[in-house]
All heavy atoms as an XYZ file, in Angstrom:
829
protein
N       0.847     -1.165      0.000
C       0.000      0.000      0.000
C       0.899      1.236      0.000
O       1.845      1.336      0.758
C      -0.891     -0.010      1.251
C      -1.903      1.088      1.314
S      -3.243      1.021      0.103
C      -3.975     -0.555      0.407
N       0.565      2.175     -0.890
C       1.285      3.447     -0.992
C       0.407      4.533     -0.387
O      -0.790      4.589     -0.653
C       1.594      3.780     -2.475
C       2.497      2.726     -3.090
C       2.179      5.179     -2.608
C       3.863      2.619     -2.465
N       1.022      5.392      0.396
C       0.302      6.531      0.962
C       0.951      7.818      0.493
O       2.165      7.915      0.430
C       0.383      6.527      2.488
C      -0.440      5.502      3.173
C      -0.348      5.764      4.668
C      -0.986      4.675      5.453
N      -0.891      4.933      6.897
N       0.110      8.771      0.192
C       0.566     10.134     -0.030
C       0.161     10.886      1.228
O      -1.017     10.936      1.583
C      -0.095     10.766     -1.271
C       0.379     12.198     -1.450
C       0.175      9.932     -2.508
N       1.147     11.410      1.931
C       0.912     12.183      3.149
C       1.171     13.646      2.817
O       2.219     13.976      2.253
C       1.848     11.713      4.262
C       1.787     10.213      4.562
C       2.925      9.803      5.470
C       0.455      9.848      5.160
N       0.214     14.494      3.142
C       0.323     15.901      2.774
C       0.065     16.770      3.997
O      -1.021     16.733      4.576
C      -0.679     16.276      1.661
C      -0.436     17.709      1.189
C      -0.633     15.305      0.502
N       1.073     17.538      4.409
C       0.912     18.523      5.476
C       0.344     19.784      4.843
O       0.869     20.279      3.839
C       2.250     18.803      6.155
N      -0.736     20.302      5.422
C      -1.490     21.400      4.814
C      -1.565     22.592      5.764
O      -1.805     22.434      6.962
C      -2.924     20.926      4.477
C      -2.875     19.723      3.539
C      -3.741     22.049      3.880
C      -4.212     19.074      3.309
N      -1.381     23.783      5.187
C      -1.550     25.045      5.912
C      -2.804     25.724      5.373
O      -2.983     25.835      4.154
C      -0.353     25.968      5.691
C       0.914     25.420      6.265
N       1.352     25.730      7.519
C       1.829     24.564      5.741
C       2.491     25.096      7.755
N       2.798     24.387      6.691
N      -3.647     26.198      6.277
C      -4.887     26.843      5.845
C      -4.605     28.153      5.117
O      -3.550     28.762      5.284
C      -5.835     27.052      7.017
C      -5.369     28.001      8.083
C      -6.393     28.049      9.225
C      -5.939     28.899     10.370
N      -5.698     30.294     10.053
N      -5.547     28.542      4.315
C      -5.470     29.785      3.548
C      -5.459     30.974      4.521
O      -6.204     30.969      5.504
C      -6.699     29.845      2.629
C      -6.702     30.919      1.603
C      -7.910     30.724      0.698
C      -7.983     31.822     -0.318
N      -9.094     31.588     -1.250
N      -4.628     31.982      4.271
C      -4.603     33.154      5.152
C      -5.992     33.785      5.281
O      -6.743     33.873      4.303
C      -3.631     34.117      4.458
C      -2.765     33.239      3.619
C      -3.663     32.108      3.179
N      -6.332     34.171      6.497
C      -7.620     34.810      6.752
C      -8.748     33.833      7.014
O      -9.844     34.237      7.392
N      -8.511     32.559      6.837
C      -9.535     31.541      7.055
C      -9.405     31.023      8.489
O      -8.303     30.745      8.949
C      -9.334     30.401      6.044
C     -10.398     29.339      6.069
S     -10.128     28.109      4.737
C     -11.412     28.590      3.598
N     -10.524     30.938      9.181
C     -10.483     30.407     10.544
C     -10.247     28.894     10.495
O     -10.459     28.250      9.466
C     -11.794     30.701     11.284
O     -12.835     29.865     10.786
N      -9.826     28.347     11.626
C      -9.618     26.899     11.710
C     -10.935     26.157     11.434
O     -10.957     25.148     10.742
C      -9.056     26.525     13.079
C      -8.623     25.073     13.168
C      -7.942     24.745     14.479
N      -6.754     25.535     14.734
C      -5.543     25.255     14.248
N      -5.371     24.214     13.489
N      -4.526     26.027     14.524
N     -12.041     26.678     11.971
C     -13.342     26.038     11.741
C     -13.735     26.078     10.262
O     -14.233     25.088      9.731
C     -14.429     26.699     12.583
C     -14.333     26.337     14.057
O     -13.661     25.338     14.393
O     -14.931     27.056     14.876
N     -13.518     27.225      9.602
C     -13.831     27.340      8.171
C     -12.968     26.372      7.356
O     -13.460     25.702      6.447
C     -13.578     28.760      7.667
C     -14.554     29.795      8.185
C     -14.116     31.213      7.832
O     -12.912     31.539      7.948
O     -14.996     31.995      7.438
N     -11.686     26.313      7.685
C     -10.762     25.412      7.010
C     -11.213     23.958      7.155
O     -11.318     23.223      6.168
C      -9.359     25.613      7.612
C      -8.355     24.572      7.214
C      -7.737     24.618      5.975
C      -8.000     23.566      8.103
C      -6.788     23.658      5.620
C      -7.051     22.614      7.762
C      -6.443     22.663      6.518
N     -11.491     23.544      8.379
C     -11.905     22.163      8.622
C     -13.215     21.827      7.928
O     -13.370     20.742      7.378
C     -12.018     21.889     10.129
C     -10.670     21.864     10.813
O      -9.636     21.633     10.193
N     -10.675     22.113     12.111
N     -14.174     22.756      7.956
C     -15.461     22.524      7.305
C     -15.294     22.370      5.797
O     -15.811     21.450      5.184
C     -16.451     23.660      7.600
C     -17.849     23.385      7.007
C     -18.670     24.655      6.810
N     -18.038     25.640      5.944
C     -17.959     25.549      4.600
N     -18.446     24.513      3.968
N     -17.378     26.507      3.899
N     -14.537     23.294      5.181
C     -14.340     23.227      3.737
C     -13.639     21.923      3.356
O     -14.040     21.250      2.406
C     -13.523     24.433      3.243
C     -13.497     24.517      1.735
C     -14.401     25.317      1.063
C     -12.595     23.762      0.981
C     -14.409     25.378     -0.326
C     -12.600     23.808     -0.396
C     -13.504     24.610     -1.047
O     -13.518     24.647     -2.429
N     -12.611     21.592      4.095
C     -11.841     20.381      3.809
C     -12.751     19.150      3.856
O     -12.739     18.310      2.969
C     -10.710     20.270      4.815
C      -9.632     19.269      4.528
C      -9.453     18.547      3.380
C      -8.567     18.890      5.387
N      -8.340     17.738      3.489
C      -7.788     17.935      4.724
C      -8.204     19.266      6.675
C      -6.660     17.353      5.282
C      -7.082     18.700      7.241
C      -6.311     17.744      6.548
N     -13.568     19.053      4.890
C     -14.431     17.891      5.091
C     -15.635     17.876      4.137
O     -15.965     16.846      3.563
C     -14.906     17.866      6.553
C     -15.720     16.652      6.936
C     -16.136     16.670      8.416
N     -16.850     17.880      8.782
C     -16.347     18.869      9.526
N     -15.125     18.818      9.999
N     -17.071     19.938      9.801
N     -16.286     19.023      3.966
C     -17.560     19.047      3.246
C     -17.445     19.333      1.756
O     -18.349     18.972      0.999
C     -18.488     20.078      3.896
C     -18.867     19.713      5.319
C     -19.720     20.772      5.999
O     -20.199     21.722      5.312
O     -19.917     20.663      7.228
N     -16.385     19.994      1.326
C     -16.244     20.362     -0.090
C     -15.091     19.591     -0.748
O     -15.287     18.923     -1.770
C     -16.035     21.889     -0.259
C     -15.865     22.250     -1.731
C     -17.196     22.659      0.367
N     -13.905     19.681     -0.169
C     -12.725     19.078     -0.791
C     -12.740     17.548     -0.720
O     -12.444     16.886     -1.721
C     -11.455     19.629     -0.152
C     -10.215     19.197     -0.849
N      -9.812     19.758     -2.053
C      -9.293     18.248     -0.548
C      -8.695     19.168     -2.445
N      -8.354     18.250     -1.551
N     -13.057     16.997      0.429
C     -13.038     15.537      0.581
C     -13.953     14.830     -0.419
O     -13.549     13.821     -1.009
C     -13.379     15.139      2.012
N     -15.178     15.306     -0.666
C     -16.005     14.646     -1.681
C     -15.380     14.669     -3.084
O     -15.587     13.737     -3.868
C     -17.321     15.428     -1.650
C     -17.393     15.948     -0.250
C     -15.964     16.297      0.098
N     -14.609     15.715     -3.402
C     -13.909     15.743     -4.688
C     -12.869     14.626     -4.729
O     -12.749     13.896     -5.711
C     -13.227     17.095     -4.915
C     -14.127     18.307     -5.072
C     -13.284     19.580     -5.162
C     -15.023     18.166     -6.285
N     -12.094     14.504     -3.653
C     -11.049     13.476     -3.583
C     -11.636     12.085     -3.698
O     -11.031     11.192     -4.308
C     -10.255     13.619     -2.285
N     -12.815     11.873     -3.139
C     -13.456     10.554     -3.191
C     -13.681     10.076     -4.625
O     -13.775      8.873     -4.862
C     -14.792     10.580     -2.460
C     -14.655     10.623     -0.959
C     -16.009     10.649     -0.269
O     -16.746     11.640     -0.451
O     -16.311      9.681      0.445
N     -13.744     11.004     -5.564
C     -13.968     10.644     -6.951
C     -12.718     10.212     -7.706
O     -12.793      9.825     -8.874
N     -11.551     10.279     -7.067
C     -10.299      9.927     -7.750
C     -10.225      8.416     -7.971
O     -10.347      7.640     -7.023
C      -9.086     10.384     -6.923
C      -8.923     11.876     -6.873
S      -7.579     12.419     -5.763
C      -6.163     11.704     -6.574
N     -10.020      7.987     -9.218
C      -9.909      6.549     -9.465
C      -8.667      5.973     -8.788
O      -7.625      6.617     -8.710
C      -9.793      6.452    -10.990
C      -9.387      7.799    -11.457
C      -9.859      8.785    -10.436
N      -8.823      4.781     -8.247
C      -7.717      4.090     -7.609
C      -7.473      4.485     -6.164
O      -6.654      3.868     -5.488
N      -8.177      5.497     -5.674
C      -8.008      5.931     -4.290
C      -8.708      4.925     -3.380
O      -9.919      4.728     -3.472
C      -8.592      7.324     -4.088
C      -8.427      7.944     -2.704
C      -6.952      8.152     -2.369
C      -9.173      9.275     -2.637
N      -7.945      4.243     -2.536
C      -8.484      3.213     -1.656
C      -9.018      3.765     -0.346
O      -9.960      3.242      0.226
C      -7.410      2.168     -1.338
C      -6.956      1.393     -2.519
C      -8.068      0.496     -2.964
N      -7.607     -0.345     -4.055
C      -8.359     -1.226     -4.638
N      -9.607     -1.383     -4.257
N      -7.883     -1.949     -5.615
N      -8.367      4.815      0.128
C      -8.762      5.389      1.405
C      -8.313      6.844      1.422
O      -7.256      7.172      0.897
C      -8.095      4.614      2.531
C      -8.649      4.899      3.895
C      -8.189      3.842      4.882
N      -8.888      4.080      6.136
C      -8.564      3.546      7.275
N      -7.545      2.703      7.338
N      -9.223      3.813      8.361
N      -9.127      7.694      2.019
C      -8.788      9.108      2.159
C      -9.107      9.512      3.588
O     -10.240      9.374      4.042
C      -9.589      9.950      1.163
C      -9.290     11.432      1.224
C      -8.023     11.916      0.936
C     -10.268     12.353      1.575
C      -7.736     13.268      0.990
C      -9.997     13.709      1.629
C      -8.727     14.159      1.332
O      -8.448     15.508      1.389
N      -8.104      9.961      4.291
C      -8.262     10.343      5.687
C      -7.780     11.775      5.841
O      -6.706     12.134      5.353
C      -7.428      9.422      6.611
C      -7.919      7.982      6.477
C      -7.499      9.899      8.059
C      -7.051      6.974      7.202
N      -8.578     12.583      6.529
C      -8.118     13.921      6.870
C      -7.863     13.948      8.379
O      -8.586     13.329      9.161
C      -9.092     15.028      6.419
C     -10.422     14.957      7.152
C      -9.303     14.968      4.918
C     -11.318     16.160      6.908
N      -6.804     14.622      8.750
C      -6.387     14.727     10.140
C      -6.214     16.201     10.486
O      -5.098     16.734     10.394
C      -5.050     14.000     10.353
C      -5.111     12.538      9.991
O      -5.526     11.723     10.781
N      -4.680     12.210      8.779
N      -7.298     16.908     10.845
C      -7.147     18.305     11.236
C      -6.277     18.384     12.501
O      -6.481     17.629     13.454
C      -8.571     18.769     11.513
C      -9.443     17.797     10.761
C      -8.699     16.493     10.813
N      -5.310     19.269     12.491
C      -4.426     19.433     13.642
C      -5.183     20.107     14.783
O      -6.080     20.919     14.550
C      -3.206     20.253     13.252
N      -4.817     19.744     15.997
C      -5.421     20.367     17.170
C      -4.315     20.976     18.029
O      -3.166     20.538     17.986
C      -6.251     19.366     18.000
C      -5.369     18.213     18.492
C      -7.435     18.853     17.187
C      -6.055     17.287     19.479
N      -4.697     21.978     18.766
C      -3.744     22.596     19.687
C      -3.811     21.837     21.008
O      -4.890     21.610     21.557
C      -4.075     24.073     19.896
C      -3.024     24.802     20.677
C      -3.266     26.288     20.753
O      -4.001     26.816     19.902
O      -2.727     26.916     21.671
N      -2.666     21.424     21.499
C      -2.570     20.714     22.767
C      -2.010     21.691     23.799
O      -0.962     22.307     23.549
C      -1.655     19.469     22.637
C      -1.476     18.789     23.975
C      -2.217     18.509     21.599
N      -2.690     21.851     24.932
C      -2.191     22.788     25.939
C      -0.729     22.514     26.290
O      -0.311     21.365     26.450
C      -3.104     22.522     27.145
C      -4.372     21.988     26.538
C      -3.922     21.186     25.344
N       0.039     23.584     26.346
C       1.443     23.479     26.694
C       2.360     23.166     25.528
O       3.574     23.156     25.668
N       1.803     22.907     24.354
C       2.622     22.570     23.179
C       2.560     23.643     22.095
O       3.240     23.536     21.098
C       2.218     21.227     22.607
C       2.447     20.103     23.586
C       2.443     18.793     22.869
N       2.625     17.721     23.822
C       3.703     16.968     23.880
N       4.684     17.154     23.028
N       3.793     16.008     24.771
N       1.710     24.630     22.266
C       1.622     25.716     21.290
C       0.898     25.313     20.024
O       0.300     24.251     19.925
N       0.967     26.211     19.054
C       0.315     25.981     17.760
C       0.967     24.808     17.026
O       2.194     24.675     17.039
C       0.436     27.232     16.884
C      -0.521     28.332     17.239
C      -1.949     28.039     16.831
O      -2.186     27.560     15.696
O      -2.832     28.277     17.658
N       0.175     23.987     16.361
C       0.763     22.921     15.552
C       1.550     23.506     14.377
O       1.276     24.621     13.943
C      -0.445     22.117     15.062
C      -1.657     22.865     15.452
C      -1.277     23.989     16.344
N       2.536     22.775     13.833
C       3.363     23.300     12.743
C       2.628     23.393     11.403
O       3.118     24.007     10.472
C       4.522     22.307     12.659
C       3.987     21.050     13.251
C       2.982     21.469     14.287
N       1.461     22.771     11.304
C       0.612     22.862     10.115
C      -0.817     22.653     10.579
O      -1.062     22.286     11.727
C       1.029     21.861      9.025
C       1.275     20.469      9.534
C       0.236     19.587      9.772
C       2.570     20.034      9.773
C       0.464     18.310     10.241
C       2.819     18.761     10.248
C       1.755     17.894     10.489
N      -1.778     22.885      9.692
C      -3.190     22.840     10.086
C      -3.858     21.491      9.872
O      -4.954     21.259     10.382
C      -3.965     23.932      9.343
C      -3.486     25.311      9.759
O      -3.654     25.652     10.945
O      -2.901     26.021      8.923
N      -3.212     20.613      9.150
C      -3.787     19.288      8.961
C      -2.878     18.398      8.144
O      -1.914     18.860      7.522
N      -3.188     17.122      8.190
C      -2.432     16.120      7.449
C      -3.425     15.238      6.698
O      -4.335     14.667      7.303
C      -1.607     15.270      8.420
C      -0.694     14.231      7.814
C       0.443     14.899      7.042
C      -0.121     13.330      8.901
N      -3.265     15.164      5.393
C      -4.116     14.308      4.572
C      -3.386     13.000      4.277
O      -2.166     12.990      4.109
C      -4.462     15.007      3.258
N      -4.148     11.917      4.207
C      -3.615     10.612      3.824
C      -4.423     10.104      2.635
O      -5.634      9.977      2.726
C      -3.758      9.600      4.952
C      -3.047      9.937      6.218
C      -3.315      8.898      7.305
O      -3.308      7.675      7.002
O      -3.562      9.305      8.445
N      -3.743      9.833      1.540
C      -4.387      9.252      0.367
C      -3.726      7.902      0.123
O      -2.510      7.825     -0.034
C      -4.218     10.155     -0.858
C      -4.895     11.521     -0.778
C      -3.945     12.551     -0.190
C      -5.358     11.963     -2.143
N      -4.487      6.838      0.103
C      -3.975      5.480     -0.012
C      -4.260      4.917     -1.403
O      -5.392      4.992     -1.891
C      -4.632      4.580      1.012
C      -4.441      4.945      2.448
C      -4.263      6.189      2.989
C      -4.441      4.042      3.545
N      -4.152      6.104      4.351
C      -4.261      4.803      4.724
C      -4.590      2.665      3.647
C      -4.217      4.222      5.985
C      -4.548      2.094      4.911
C      -4.349      2.869      6.055
N      -3.243      4.346     -2.011
C      -3.350      3.719     -3.338
C      -2.665      2.353     -3.293
O      -1.788      2.125     -2.461
C      -2.656      4.589     -4.393
C      -3.275      5.947     -4.597
C      -2.842      7.048     -3.865
C      -4.296      6.132     -5.513
C      -3.393      8.304     -4.039
C      -4.866      7.386     -5.706
C      -4.412      8.479     -4.971
N      -3.022      1.477     -4.223
C      -2.398      0.149     -4.281
C      -0.910      0.233     -4.600
O      -0.111     -0.525     -4.071
C      -3.080     -0.738     -5.326
C      -4.455     -1.203     -4.877
O      -4.725     -1.236     -3.655
O      -5.279     -1.549     -5.755
N      -0.551      1.151     -5.503
C       0.846      1.266     -5.933
C       1.073      2.638     -6.557
O       0.143      3.440     -6.683
C       1.217      0.135     -6.900
C       0.255      0.004     -8.072
O      -0.251      1.036     -8.573
O       0.010     -1.138     -8.503
N       2.308      2.902     -6.949
C       2.664      4.207     -7.507
C       1.918      4.465     -8.815
O       1.467      5.584     -9.074
C       4.197      4.323     -7.687
C       4.563      5.589     -8.442
C       4.892      4.303     -6.327
N       1.756      3.442     -9.640
C       1.036      3.619    -10.909
C      -0.408      4.058    -10.661
O      -0.922      4.952    -11.360
C       1.081      2.328    -11.727
N      -1.064      3.461     -9.680
C      -2.443      3.843     -9.351
C      -2.488      5.277     -8.826
O      -3.411      6.038     -9.144
C      -3.024      2.878     -8.322
N      -1.494      5.654     -8.026
C      -1.413      7.020     -7.517
C      -1.273      8.018     -8.665
O      -2.003      9.009     -8.738
C      -0.221      7.156     -6.563
C       0.020      8.563     -6.070
S       1.654      8.766     -5.324
C       2.699      8.740     -6.779
N      -0.345      7.746     -9.575
C      -0.128      8.651    -10.706
C      -1.369      8.762    -11.577
O      -1.749      9.857    -12.001
C       1.069      8.187    -11.515
C       2.380      8.383    -10.774
C       3.595      7.816    -11.492
O       3.438      6.925    -12.358
O       4.707      8.271    -11.172
N      -2.033      7.644    -11.824
C      -3.257      7.657    -12.631
C      -4.365      8.428    -11.917
O      -5.114      9.178    -12.552
C      -3.705      6.230    -12.934
N      -4.478      8.265    -10.610
C      -5.504      8.976     -9.850
C      -5.325     10.481     -9.915
O      -6.280     11.219    -10.158
N      -4.100     10.952     -9.724
C      -3.851     12.393     -9.779
C      -3.955     12.949    -11.196
O      -4.312     14.115    -11.376
C      -2.485     12.731     -9.165
C      -2.514     12.798     -7.670
C      -1.976     11.779     -6.900
C      -3.093     13.882     -7.013
C      -2.011     11.834     -5.506
C      -3.134     13.952     -5.619
C      -2.585     12.923     -4.870
N      -3.671     12.134    -12.214
C      -3.747     12.584    -13.606
C      -5.175     12.593    -14.140
O      -5.446     13.238    -15.154
C      -2.870     11.694    -14.487
N      -6.083     11.909    -13.478
C      -7.471     11.821    -13.933
C      -8.169     13.174    -13.816
O      -7.704     14.066    -13.088
C      -8.224     10.791    -13.094
O      -8.452     11.310    -11.784
N      -9.303     13.342    -14.503
C     -10.060     14.594    -14.337
C     -10.431     14.862    -12.872
O     -10.322     15.995    -12.411
C     -11.298     14.371    -15.204
C     -10.824     13.436    -16.283
C      -9.863     12.500    -15.576
N     -10.833     13.836    -12.137
C     -11.176     14.024    -10.722
C      -9.946     14.414     -9.912
O     -10.023     15.257     -9.006
C     -11.810     12.757    -10.150
N      -8.805     13.835    -10.221
C      -7.566     14.180     -9.534
C      -7.148     15.607     -9.820
O      -6.703     16.337     -8.919
N      -7.305     16.032    -11.066
C      -6.955     17.407    -11.433
C      -7.903     18.406    -10.773
O      -7.476     19.460    -10.299
C      -6.966     17.556    -12.950
C      -5.838     16.778    -13.609
C      -5.907     16.825    -15.123
O      -6.700     17.546    -15.712
N      -5.057     16.043    -15.758
N      -9.193     18.064    -10.715
C     -10.170     18.940    -10.058
C      -9.872     19.040     -8.557
O      -9.923     20.127     -7.977
C     -11.592     18.415    -10.273
C     -12.659     19.280     -9.648
C     -14.068     18.727     -9.852
O     -14.231     17.559    -10.243
O     -15.008     19.495     -9.592
N      -9.537     17.918     -7.949
C      -9.205     17.904     -6.525
C      -7.969     18.752     -6.262
O      -7.944     19.567     -5.328
C      -8.972     16.458     -6.041
O     -10.167     15.696     -6.283
C      -8.638     16.411     -4.563
N      -6.945     18.586     -7.065
C      -5.714     19.363     -6.898
C      -5.969     20.855     -7.082
O      -5.452     21.683     -6.323
C      -4.647     18.886     -7.886
O      -4.262     17.565     -7.589
N      -6.770     21.220     -8.065
C      -7.066     22.630     -8.325
C      -7.855     23.258     -7.173
O      -7.713     24.459     -6.900
C      -7.836     22.774     -9.636
N      -8.666     22.455     -6.482
C      -9.494     22.970     -5.397
C      -8.686     23.334     -4.151
O      -9.151     24.116     -3.322
C     -10.570     21.937     -5.019
C     -11.486     22.442     -3.940
O     -12.180     23.458     -4.170
O     -11.493     21.844     -2.842
N      -7.488     22.807     -4.022
C      -6.676     23.053     -2.821
C      -6.537     24.545     -2.539
O      -6.625     24.984     -1.384
C      -5.296     22.372     -2.939
C      -4.352     22.834     -1.843
C      -5.449     20.861     -2.913
N      -6.348     25.349     -3.549
C      -6.144     26.791     -3.363
C      -7.359     27.488     -2.750
O      -7.243     28.614     -2.256
C      -5.783     27.449     -4.689
N      -8.514     26.834     -2.744
C      -9.712     27.429     -2.148
C      -9.718     27.388     -0.628
O     -10.516     28.088      0.002
C     -10.966     26.745     -2.690
C     -11.180     27.043     -4.148
O     -10.947     28.156     -4.608
N     -11.615     26.048     -4.897
N      -8.865     26.550     -0.022
C      -8.864     26.470      1.430
C      -7.466     26.348      2.048
O      -7.318     26.402      3.271
C      -9.738     25.299      1.910
C      -9.157     23.932      1.702
C      -8.676     23.208      2.786
C      -9.101     23.359      0.439
C      -8.144     21.937      2.604
C      -8.576     22.095      0.255
C      -8.089     21.381      1.342
N      -6.450     26.162      1.217
C      -5.097     25.935      1.731
C      -4.079     26.729      0.917
O      -4.425     27.414     -0.044
C      -4.777     24.441      1.678
N      -2.818     26.593      1.312
C      -1.720     27.275      0.630
C      -0.888     26.234     -0.115
O      -0.015     25.601      0.483
C      -0.846     28.006      1.653
C      -1.589     29.074      2.429
C      -0.707     29.723      3.460
O       0.287     30.368      3.108
N      -1.042     29.555      4.726
N      -1.153     26.036     -1.409
C      -0.439     24.995     -2.164
C       1.081     25.116     -2.101
O       1.781     24.110     -2.061
C      -0.945     25.182     -3.595
C      -2.267     25.851     -3.445
C      -2.141     26.725     -2.227
N       1.595     26.343     -2.052
C       3.048     26.533     -2.038
C       3.696     26.146     -0.708
O       4.910     26.002     -0.622
C       3.404     27.982     -2.389
C       2.783     28.988     -1.437
O       1.626     28.802     -1.019
O       3.459     29.982     -1.112
N       2.888     25.948      0.332
C       3.426     25.552      1.641
C       3.163     24.082      1.963
O       3.494     23.619      3.051
C       2.826     26.435      2.740
C       3.304     27.877      2.671
C       2.770     28.674      3.826
C       3.631     28.424      5.046
N       3.245     29.292      6.187
N       2.560     23.351      1.023
C       2.238     21.946      1.284
C       3.500     21.088      1.216
O       4.384     21.332      0.403
C       1.195     21.451      0.277
C      -0.144     22.128      0.459
S      -1.322     21.818     -0.857
C      -1.649     20.107     -0.649
N       3.563     20.123      2.092
C       4.670     19.175      2.119
C       4.115     17.801      1.752
O       3.209     17.295      2.418
C       5.303     19.129      3.511
C       6.365     18.061      3.729
C       7.587     18.322      2.854
C       6.747     17.990      5.198
N       4.629     17.217      0.658
C       4.174     15.911      0.180
C       5.218     14.847      0.500
O       6.413     15.058      0.264
C       4.008     15.922     -1.347
C       2.801     16.665     -1.832
C       2.838     18.043     -1.973
C       1.653     15.983     -2.163
C       1.738     18.737     -2.431
C       0.547     16.672     -2.631
C       0.584     18.045     -2.764
N       4.766     13.714      0.989
C       5.626     12.555      1.188
C       4.878     11.352      0.635
O       3.718     11.115      0.976
C       5.943     12.319      2.679
C       6.751     11.049      2.870
C       6.668     13.512      3.277
N       5.523     10.606     -0.248
C       4.970      9.341     -0.731
C       5.710      8.250      0.018
O       6.942      8.215      0.023
C       5.138      9.188     -2.258
C       4.595      7.851     -2.717
C       4.438     10.341     -2.984
N       4.956      7.392      0.688
C       5.563      6.385      1.554
C       4.856      5.048      1.394
O       3.697      4.979      0.995
C       5.473      6.839      3.017
N       5.574      4.006      1.739
C       5.002      2.669      1.758
C       4.593      2.364      3.195
O       5.362      2.578      4.126
C       6.031      1.650      1.283
C       5.482      0.239      1.239
C       6.479     -0.753      0.676
O       7.670     -0.407      0.538
O       6.070     -1.866      0.381
N       3.380      1.881      3.361
C       2.899      1.560      4.709
C       3.465      0.229      5.167
O       3.408     -0.776      4.443
C       1.372      1.500      4.740
C       0.849      1.123      6.103
C      -0.640      1.001      6.163
O      -1.317      1.097      5.118
O      -1.160      0.793      7.261
N       4.005      0.227      6.380
C       4.474     -0.997      7.028
C       3.828     -1.006      8.412
O       4.234     -0.251      9.297
C       6.010     -1.042      7.135
C       6.615     -0.967      5.734
C       6.463     -2.285      7.883
C       8.126     -0.792      5.722
N       2.811     -1.824      8.591
C       2.081     -1.857      9.864
C       2.883     -2.610     10.913
O       3.321     -3.738     10.674
C       0.722     -2.503      9.675
N       3.083     -1.999     12.052
C       3.764     -2.627     13.181
C       2.717     -3.146     14.169
O       2.769     -4.273     14.618
C       4.719     -1.630     13.876
C       5.730     -1.052     12.868
C       5.419     -2.300     15.051
C       6.609     -2.072     12.154
N       1.763     -2.306     14.502
C       0.630     -2.692     15.344
C      -0.621     -2.364     14.558
O      -0.806     -1.237     14.116
C       0.633     -1.911     16.679
C       1.887     -2.207     17.475
C      -0.623     -2.260     17.487
C       2.035     -1.365     18.722
N      -1.475     -3.346     14.360
C      -2.725     -3.059     13.627
C      -3.901     -3.732     14.271
O      -3.794     -4.505     15.157
C      -2.587     -3.488     12.168
O      -2.240     -4.824     12.063
């Protein structure tokens, strides 16, 4: 299983609640349409007392069978629409992408 992990920063001027709502209610349904996408998880960051602001506003997980499926998913019309929508709630130039292979230790 291949995962695309994306650290996301909210768009300037957008509240945390607005960011989370848009991500969940508007952006996530677009991502669901990507062919080959096995699982899509959003992880909105939370502030923990004594630890300060989180270094980013959320972490997305997109799961694919393999790299070819990932590339096809992002190249598809749904993948292109999903990617284009990011600018409506986040800062694309500040996103950090990591493609990783999942190795479960405890499941």
